Each structure stands twice: as structure tokens, then as C-alpha cells.
N, C-alpha and C positions, 0 to 999 in steps of 0.2 A: 360628435365621436362614441360617444354614448351607443347608439340609434346603429351606427355602423359594426360595434364590437357586437348588440346582440343579435343585429344580419349576422354575424359572421356565426357567433355562437349556435343560431338555429339552424345557419346552413349546415354545420358539421356534423348535426343532429339528426338531418332530416334528408338533409339530400348530399352525403357525403363526398359519395360519385362525382360532385360537381367540379372538387377541387381537381378530378384526374383528366379534367379537359383545360386548366392549368397550361399556357403556356410556362417555361421556363421563367421569361421574366419578369412575370408575375409572381409566380411560385419565390421569386426571389424578394421581390415585394414585402411578399406579403409574411415575409420570413424578419426583413426591413422594419414591416410593422411591428411585430410581435417584439421585439428587440427594443426598439423607443418605448413603446408603454412600459413595459415593464420595467426596463432600464433607465427610466427616467423621470421620477419621484415631484423633482422639483419643477413640473412641469403634469406629468400625469397626478395629479391631490389625491382622486380617488380611489382609493383600495380595489372597493372592488370591480372597479375599473377594468382594472394592471390584471389584477384576480381573471375577469371572463379572458384575457389574452393569455392565461399561462394556461386554462382552459383548450386555449386551441392552441399552444403548445404541444402538449399533448397529445393532441392529434396528430399531429408532424411522428411523436414517437412511437416504435416500431409494438405490435403486440406483448403485452405479457403474458405471462403463466394463469392471469386471468382470462385470457379474452375475451379482451376490450373490441367489442367490434367495429368503433369507430374509425378503427382507423383503417384505411383500406387496401396501402399497396408502402411497400418498400420506394417505390419511385418519391412518397413524397418527406420522407427522410433525408434521401441523399441532399436534398437541399440546406440541410444543415453543416452538412463536411465541406462545400464549396463556399459558404457566405462567410466570408474574413469580418463581418461585424458581430453574427454571431457567435464564428469560435473565438472571437476576442473576449465580448460583453455577456455574451446572452448568461452562462452558467450561471458569473458570479453576480447578476444580476438577481437570476431567481434564491441563491442563496440569501441576498437581501431580501426578499424581499418576505421571503422564507419567515424573515422578522416581524417585518415591518405589518404584517396581516397581524400580527398578535393587539394592534390598539388601531381601530377603524374605528370604535367609538358610539358605533352600531349596541342594541341591546340583545341582539343572538350574535355577536361576533365572538362570542364564547365558544358558539358550536358550528357556527362559517368556517372561520380558520382548519379544522380541522378537515373538512372537506377539502377547502383550497391545499390544504398541506399534502394530503394525498395522494393529489394528481402532482406536486411538485418533487414529494416521494419518487416516486415513480420516474422523473424526468431526471432527476441529481443522479439516477439508479443509472439510467440508461448513458449520462455524458457523463460518469465516472469510468466505462467501458471503454470514452472515446479516448486517445490518449491528450490528442489536442484540448480539449474542455477538459480532461481532468488536471492539467499542469494549469487552470486558469481556477480550477476548485481548490488545488494546493498553495496558486497566488493567494486567492481568499484568505485561505490560511494568516497567510506572513501580514495579512492585518489583523493584527492582536483583537484590536478593541470590536472592528465586524467582529471576526470567529468567535470570540468569547461567548459574544451574545447568543448568534447563528446555534454554537452547543448549548446554552441556555437553554434556552428553547426548546433544543429538542429534549435534552434534559426532563425540561419541566413535562415536553408533551408523551417524552416513555412511561412515567411515574401514575401520570395521570391516568393513561389509557389504557396500563393494567391491573391499575387501582378499581377501573369502572371494568373492565373486561373481565377480572376474575369473581369481584362480587358480585356478577350478575351469572356465569355458572356457578356458583355455588348459590345461587336462588334456586335455579335451573336442574342442580342435583337433587336438591330437597323435592322443588313439583317431580321428578322424577323419580324418586324411590315414593314418595305416594301416590301417584300415578301405577305405578307395581303390585298396590295392596289393593287388589279392582274392590276387595269386597267393601272395605274402608270410605275406596273413593268414590263408590256405588253408591253409599248409603248418604253425601253430602244431598245438601239441596240441587237443585238445577241451575237455581239460580246461581249460585254459590259458585259451582263446578264452570260455568261457562266463564265466569271472571276471572279463576284461578289458569281454565287456559288461552283468555285472552292476555293477562298479565304476563302466561309463559313465553305465548311468539313475543312479546314485546319486549321482555329481557335476549332474549335468543338473537331478536335482529339490535341489539347494543351490542349482546357480548358480541357476536360479530363483525360489529363493524369497527370496536374499539381493539379485538386480537388483530386485526387486518392489518388498524393502523401502527399498533405497537409492534408487531413483525417488521411494520417498513423501515419506524423509526432504530430501530435494534439492529436491524441487518447494515445501515446507514451509520451509525456509530462504529459499526465492526471495519466494513469496509475502509472510514476516515478514519481510526487506529492505526490501520496496517501500513498506513503510510507511515516512516518515522519522524521525517518535519512535521505532521499536522500530528503524529502521539505527542511530540511534542509542546505543539498548543495546551492539547489537555492537562497535562501536570502544573498548567500557571496554578497558582496559590488559592483564585477566585474557583476554579472549576475542579481541580486532583477531585478533595474533598465529598465535591458531592458527585462525580462518576464513580467517586470509592463506596457510598453511600447508596447508592441506585442499586448498584452490583452488588455487594451485602444483601439490601433487602431482596431485588429480584431472586438470589440464589436460596432464601429463607422461604419466597414463597415458592418453589418447586420444588427443591427439596426438604427444604425441613419439615419437622414434626407433624405442620400441619396437611400435606403436602396430596395427604390420600385424599381428601377431602373436595379435591379438585376434580376428581376423577368423574368426569359425564359420561353418556351414550351420547356414543355419536361424533365424537371430539373434533374431527375434521369437518364437521360442519359448521363450527364457529370459528375453523380454522385456528384452532389451541391444536398444538405441535409439541408438545411439552418437549422434548429429546429436539429437536430444533431451536427451540428458541436457548437453552441450556446449552447447547453447541454455540450457538452466539455471541451469548454472556461470555462464554467461558475462554472463547478467541479472542475477547477485548477486554478479559485480565490477562490471557499472555503476549499482550501487541504493549499491554503497561508492564510485564513482568520485571525491564529491567530496570525502571524505574526506581529511585529507592523513598521519595517523596509518598509514591503511590502504594507499597507496601506499608509505608508508616501511614498512611492513609485511612488502610485500609482495614489495620488493628486497631486505631485507634475508634471506627464507628464502634460505640458500647451498645447500642439496639441494636445491630443486626449481624455485625464478624462472628462468625459461629465456626471454630475449624473442623465441628462436626459437617458442615453444609458442600462445606471444601473436598472434606474427601468423600461423604456423598456422592458431590456431581463428579468427580475420578471415575467412580464404579460405574454412575449412571452411563458415561461416557466411552466407560473402554471398550466396549464393542464397535464402534463408532467414528472415534476421533484415532485421526494417525498417532502412532507410539510415541515418535518424537512432540506434536506438541505436547501428546500428556503424558507428557515426559518434563518438558517446560514447564507443564502447570501443576506438578506433580512438585513441581521442585521451588514453586512461587508457593504452597501449600506448606513445605518445610519452612522458606525462611521466615514467615508469617510467624512462625514460632517465633523463630529467633528476635526479630523484630519484635514480638508483642516482649518477649519478654526485657530485651534490652531498654524498651519503651519505659514500662515499667521499673526499671532499678533509676534510668535517666529522676523517673518525676521523684521518688523514693530519695536521691542525692538532694534534689530541689527545699526539699521538706516544705515547711509555713511559709507560703510566696508573698508580701506585700501587696496589700488588697491594690495601691495604685500601680499593679505591675500587671493588673488582670486585668482583660477586656472587660467592657461596661453589658455586653448585650453575652457574650458566650462564660466569662467568668473563668475560661485560661490565661493566661501568662503570657504575655503576645513580644509578638518578631518585629514587628514593625508601627509601631502606631504612632498612627494621628487625630488629629485634634479636627472634629466637625463644626460646622458651622455656629451650632449648640454650643459650642466646646466641651464638649464628652469629649471622651477621648477609646478609641478601640483599636483594634485590629487592622491594616489595610487590609490583606483578602476579607475578615470579617464583612467591613462595611462597601465592600466590592461585589462580594457576593449578594447583598441586599439593592446595589445602584441596578445590579441587572436590572431587575424586575420592576422596580422603582426609585426613581431617581429623587428620591425624600432623603430628610434627615429622622431618623427614627425614631431622634425623641423630641423635637416637635414640629414634624410633617414638614417642615420647608424646605423647598427647593436645593438639591443637594448634588454633585458632579465630580465625579473622580479631580476634575482638577480643583476643586475649589477646597480636600484636603490637605490640609497643611502638617507635615510630617513632623515629629516631637523627635527629635536627635539628641536633645538633653534625656530626655526621657529614657530611649531605645540605649544608648550607651550606660546608662543607671543599671538595667535593666541585662543587658550584656555581663556589666563588672557582676551582676548577682551571680551570676549563673557561671560567672569562673570562678570565684570566690567557693559556691556551695562545692563545682566540681573538684576545689583545689583540697577542700573541709574533707570531702567524700573521700578521695585518695590517699590524703595523712594518715586520715583515720583507719582503712586499710591496711595502709603500710607499717603503723602506732600496730594495728590487732593482729596483722601477723607475725611483728617482731617478739609479741607479749605472747603468743604459741609457738616461736622455735625456744624463745627464752624456759618458757615451761615445762614445754619437750625435753629440752638439753640438762634440766634439771630434777628431771626425772627416772634419766636412765640410769643406774645402777654403777659406782665409783670403781673400776676394773682395778685391783690390786698388785702386784709379785706374790 
């Protein structure tokens, strides 16, 4: 089958017009082959063979703004709208393979996966625009375990690609500034200039590659979160903190104090559109703005949360964002101030927390303590986030899955009782203080006599 896959791949690259001569039945069978190979990992265990068929599927998708020349005509994509097997299984299969390609076992897998996911990003964006396919993608989100892993990969890819792209843009700007000083640049030894130019070109290619990928993934997060049923899954404990910290971090990069260092010449050349990126991020904030757990996760991000970044984003987007969306975004920013203040008050109420109530990884007070195979106790969201990328016990590196976690109900009840006692004590203390203040005020009033 690998020979068949390679033959079809080379055909799509070198002689795509051949597909135009295929009859309807042949094209139908071609799609059946694609659905079977992408969606049957039990039978097709070679991830690179499955990846080849995702590239063939990309060939059937109408061309995007980047002008993909391998797609010949819309006739080829019509079969996707009439093939019952594809309409039912293809989109979820691609989403599952998006996760599966993470674990190829190849020494080049860390880089290969981005090439394959680049193809899948475009496929899934097209599917989202087709109602039948969109509903199967929403259905995939209902399988919480699978979708959480899918979103975890999106977050990982977003952070890595943004870091890679922006770090190269910083280097590119530095070289551009040096080259503008012609006198200093011309004094460099020819060999050194040649090496710098070569490195500069490599960094330009690197920046283009990862910025394009980052644009695609952030756009996917945007349109997925626009669907209320899907957005709910993002609010699960193992995802909401990661989403909040990622969005906060991106805001810091794009509108924070050091954002001016990213102003390179010919930014479009690197697919770097800061305002468009900021719009995607703000739209995702808006989609999650109605969820209390998201606002709390945003303000608890001690590393990147900054009210000034939210305010600057509002100013930058005011000329291009619809007024209704700006209003929602501004309301969320205002709400974050209130949530932050309330969270600080709640933390102060608790005072010193017994060490046994603290997560052994994060040192935060636990909500849902579970015991690991190693015997250590951590909060369920903490270990679930870890297991999304590494199914091992972090304390002894032995195999560990979600099913192996043992709830510690007795400890959870004691933590809840501790919270109730501290809150009651805080309320009583506040009431006593108010009564004392009122009594002092009454005693200070002058006595009225006839």
C-alpha cells in the first residue's frame, strides 16, 4: 500500500490533470481509500502512510488564499459533498490523526508533524465551512477524552510556533538594522558578511514557516471556540488554565512593553500580521468571556496577566473590531479587575493552608485530590494536564493513566470543611469589626440635652 500511496502522491504533484480524467466511480473509490487509510489506525499502523493520504485529501480541497496550484478544479471537491462515508467519518478521522501524528517514533517526527498538520489545518478549516462536516467535528468534541487531547496539541503547537517565529523576527530585525548602517556593514570581512546573510535567509524561512503555521492554529482555536457546545469543553479543568495562560502570553508578546522590537521591515513577507493575530486572540477571549472559570484562570496567571495589555489591545483593535465585540471585550477586561480582587480576598480568608491540603506539584490548595500509583497526592486537573502529553507518574516515571487515579474523598471533604471554617471565621470577624466600629461611632456622638 505504501507503493500505491507514493504513486498517487507523485501523480498529484507531477501530473494532477490525470485526476480530471477519472470517472465518478473512480473518484468515489479514491475518496473511500482516503477515508479508510486515515480513519483506521488499527489496520494502518504506519503514521507516515496515513500522513500521505492526508496530503492526497488536501489535493481535493479547493484552493486557499495562498494559491495552492496542486488543486485542479472544483470538480474534484464535489465528491466530498456526496460521499456518505466521508461526510460521516472523515473530519473526526483527520482530527484524531492530528493527535496521533505526535507520536511517530521517528527522529524527525518533531518537525515532520508540522508539515502534516499544516495540511490538516487547511482541510479542517474547509470542513468547518461545510455544515455536514462541521456537525461531525462538533460530534468529535463531545468525545471529551479525544477532543481534550486534540486541543492540548493545538495549544502546544500555538505556543511553540509563536515562540519560534517571534524569536526569529527579533534576529531578523537586528540584522536589518545592522544592514541599514552601510558604513559599518561594509567594514565587516566579506566572509563574515556572507555568513550573516546566509543565516539571515535561513531565519527568514524559519519565521515564515512557523508564523504561517501559528496563524492557522490560532484561527482554528477561534472558529472552534465560536461554537458554544465546543467552547464548553475548553472550560474543563485540564484545559481552561492552559488556554488562559496561552492567550495572556500572546497578548504580552503582541502589545506588551517589548512589542516594538517585533517591528520588522516587510512584515507581510513573513506572514506576520500583528493586528490580525491580535483580532484572532481577542475573538477567542470574547468566546470564553461568559465563563466564570475562564475569567478566574486569566487573573490567576501570575506570569502574563496584565490589565494594561487588555486595555492596549482594546485601543489597537478599536478601528477594526465591530463595536459590539469591542464592548464585550471591554466588559471582560473590567470583570477581570473584579474577579482578581475577589480572588485575592478569598485567598486572604484562607490564611495559612495546611501542607497536606496543597498539591505536591503546584503547591496550590487542592479541589479534587487524587492518589497516584506512586502514592503521591495531587489535584486532578494538575495530573490530567500532565497526562495529556506524558502518561507517566511524574514522581517515579512509571506508567500512569487517568483510569489509574484514585480519588481521595476523605481528604477532599477535609479541605472543603477547612474552606467553610475559614470563610465563616472571616465573615464573623468582619461582622464583629463592623459592630465595633458602629459602637465606637455611637460613643463618639455628642449627647443631646434639653
